[in-house]
N, C-alpha and C positions, 0 to 999 in steps of 0.2 A: 287502838288497833295494832296488831303485831304484823308489820309490813314484811317480815321474814317469810310469812305464810304464802305471799303472792309468788315469789320466785320458786318456792318449794312446789306450789301447785302447778306452775308452768312446767317445771322439770318433770314432775310426775306425769303430766298429760303428754309431754313430749315422748317419754319412755313408753307410755301406753300406745300412742299412735305408731311408733316405730315397731313395736311388738306386734300390733294388729296387722300392720302392712306386711310383715314377714309371714304371719299366718295366712294372709290373703295370697301372697306370692307362692308359698309352698303349696297351697291348695290348687292354685291355677296350674302349677307345673305338674302336680300329681294328676289333675283332671286331663291335662293334655297327653300325658303318658298313657292313661287308661283309654283315652279315645284312640290313640295310635294302636294299642294292643287290640282294641275291639275291631278296628278296621283291618287288622292283620289276622283276624280269626282266632286270637289267643284268649278271648273272653267269651264265655257262654252267658247269655242273658243280656240285659240292657246295661248301658252306660249313660248316666245322667249328669250333665255338667252344671257347675254352679257359676259359670261365667256371667259376670255382671251382678252377682248377688253376694260376693265375698265380703263386702264391707258390713252388711247386715248380719251376716253369719258370724264373722269374726267378733263383732261387737257383742253379740249374744253370748258366745262362749266365754269371752273375757269378762263379762259382767257377773258371771256366776262364781261362786266360791266352792271349795271342796266341801262335800256333804250336800250340796244342792242337787236338784234333778234336772236333767237336760234331755229333752225329746227332740232330736234333730230329724230333718228330712233329707231327700236324696241330693239336695243342692247345698248341704251344709258341711262341706268338707272343711272349710276355714273354721267354723264354729266347733267342729269336732276336735280339730287340732288344738284350738285355744282351750278347750275344756280338758285336754290331756290325752286324747286318743292317739296312740302311736301310728305312724304311717304304715307300719307292717300289718296292722289290723285291717286297714282298708285294702291293701294289696292282696293279702291272703284271702279276704272275702270275695273280692272281685275275681280272683283267679282260682277259686274253689279249693284252696289248701285245706287239708284235714287239720292243720295246726292253727287255723284261724280261730277267732272267738266263737264262731258259730259252726266250726268244724266242717265246713264245706257242704252243709246239709241242705241249704235252701237258696232262694233268690239271693243275688249277690249285693243287695242294698239294705238288707235287714239286720245289719250287724249292731252289736252293742255289748255292754258290760253292766247289766242292771245292778249288781252289787256295788258298783262304783258310781251309780246315779246316771250312767249313760244308757238310754233305753233303745232297744232294737225297734225299728219302725214297724207298726202293723199296717198302716195305710196313711196316705197323704191326707185323706179327706175327713179330718177332724176326729178320727178314732182315738188318737193319742191324748186328747184332752182329758177324757174320763179316766184314762190309766194314770196320768199324773195326778188328777183329783184324788183317786183312790190312794195313791202313795202319800199325798199330803195329809189326807184325813187319817191314814194309818199312823203317820208321824205325830199328829195331834193326839191320838189316843195314847201313844207312848210318851206323850209330853216332851217330844223333841221339838225344840224351838229354833228360831233364827235360820230357817231353811226356806228356800224358794224353789218353785218348779217352773221351768221355762219350756214352752211348746212352740216349735216352728210350724207355721202354716203357710199355705198359699192362698191366693184370693179365691180359688175354686172351693176350698174347704169351708169358707164362710157361708156357702150356699147350702150346706148339708145339715140334715137333722142332728147328726152327731155333734156338730159345732154348737147348735142352739141348746140342746139339752145339757151339754157338759158346761158351757159357759154360764148358763142359767143356774146350774148347781153350784158352781164355783162362786158366783155372785151371792147367792143365798147363804153359803157357808163361810163367805169372806175368806176365801183361801188365798195364800200367798202365791198366786199364780200369775205368770206373765205370758201372754199370748203374743208372739211376734209374727205378724202377718206380712209376708212379702208379696205385695201386689205387683206382679210382673206383667200385668195386663191381659194375661191369657191362662185359662184353665185348660191345659193342653193347647187346643186350638180355638176354644170358645172365648171370645172377647168379653171384657167387662160389661159391655152394653147388653149382653145376653145373659149376664149372671145376677145383677142386682140393679135396682132402681134408685137407691139412695145416692146423693151426690158424691159422698166419699165413704169408704169402708169404715173409717173411724167413727162415722155418725152412728154406727150400730152400738157403740159403747154405751151411750145414754139410755138406750132401751133395755139394757141389762143391768143398769145401775152401777156400771164399773167406769173406772177412769180411762180415758182415751188419749193417745199420743200419736201424732203423725210426724213423718220426717222424710226427707229426701234420701232414698236408699242408695243413691250413688255418691253420697258425701260421707266419708269415713268419720270425720269430726262430728257431724250431726248424729250419725248412728251410735257412736260411743257415748255421746252426751245423753241422748234420748233414752236408749236402752238402759244405761246404768242408772238413770234417774227413775225409770219404771221399776227396775229390780229393787232399788233401795226403797221405794214406796211400798212395794209388796212385802219386803222384809220388815218394814216398820209397822206392819199391821194395817195397811190401808186398803187391803182387798185386792181382787184381780185387776190387772192392767192390760189394756189392749193397745198394742203398738202396731201401727201400720206404716210400712216403708213402701214408697212408690218408686218404681224403676221399670226397666224393661229386660226381659230375659234375652241375653245376647247370643242365643243358640236355639236349636230346636228343643222340643220336650225331652228328647233323648238323641243319641247319636243316630238313631233310625229315622229321624224326622228332620226334614230340610227347612222347616218353619216358613214355608212359602206363603202362608197365610198372614204373615206380619207385614203391614204396609210399610214401604221404604220411607215414607214421610215420618212414620213413628220412629223408625230406626234412626233417623237423622235429627230427631228432636232431642230435647234436654233429657228425656227419659232413656234415651239410647246411649247415654254417655257410659264409658267403661270405668267403673269405680276404682279399678286397680290403677289405671292411668291417672285418674284424678288424685288418688292418694299419693302417688309418686310425685306429682306436681306440687301437691301441698307440702310434703316433706322437704322438697328442694327449695320451694319458696320460703319456707320457715328457716332454711339453713340447718336443718336437722339431719340431712343426708345429702349426698351428691351422686353424680352419675357413677363414679367409681365404686362407692359403697354399695349402691343398689345393684350394680353389675356383680359384685362379690356375693351379695345375698342371693341373687338368682343362680349363680354358679353353685353355691352351697345347696340351694334347694334341689337343683337338678342332680347333683351328686348323691344326695340322700335318697332320692327317688330311684335312680338307677341302681344303687347298691341294694336296695330292698327288693326291687323287681328281680334282679339277678339271682338273689338268694331264694326268693319264693318260687321262681320257675323250676327249681330243683326239688321242691317239696311235693310229697304225694297227695293225691286227692283221697277222698273217703273210699274205703273198701267195703262194698255192700255185704261181703260175706263175713266180715269181721266187725263191722260197726255195731255198737250198742245203740239201738234206735229208740230207747226211752228218752223222754224229755230230759234235757240236761239238768234242769233244776229239781227234777223229782226222781232221779235214778234210784235213790235209796228206797222209794216206794214200789218199785217194779217187782214182779214176781221173780223170786229166786235170788233177790239181792241179799248179800251177806249181812246187811245192817238190819234186816227184819228180825 
């Protein structure tokens, strides 16, 4: 046995944890800024925070490679950053800038860059699984190998027909699909007890003939290890992987929701622990970071967000009299196009 591999593995995991923590921290700072702008009337539409879910999200984005497909949801700021989305894409979309990836055309959470594997969200409720299935099957037809498609879901999505049909299809086709279900105990305000009767959501995996993995969604180490293992299994041809992370949403469904329906006892339970605080404690306990370093990381995160917001506030919104309203990906097919 080559004992040199052991310290190398430890060093690699240390770097991975530190990197993930910084994505989590950057996402939290960005969320807090967007919430502040929303309360100040600077953002039209909703603002949905990922508070408490950053560890799952960051681990998902970090487990993917360039060329993979990632379908994030509204609480996936950390995963988006880890997958390569620049902060300015998020700010431009939230603030309706015509220079954003979606050109300020629609709801402020449906941003993405499909050509780069980052998909704009259609719906939270399982709709994106079939989209990723289609992309994976398309790659199979083109004989493109060694790619994985990851879809983020909430517990509510597992109760929908779209979830059932798409997961069933993925299982039959043995697609390299990873479904990361963040069970934050509520589908908006509907508790788990009114959503499903099985003991645990991961129990659904066996019914579809796919592998199931469960983890503590507040534990960054567990999230990195479990999700990376699931992605590796899918990449190796072992078919779809269902990962279920258990935690509690530490805020309302959106900034418009005060989350009064969440029992205080649940908030004070292990489910209600803040993954960012736990990750910080883990890094300091391991001796991988100290209070001074973490303070500098937070300062850097705040600076980046403030600089981007200041710049985007001076950018124009879409002009309805000048905007070309053809679909962005099919402009060349529109009537009067010079490319016809």
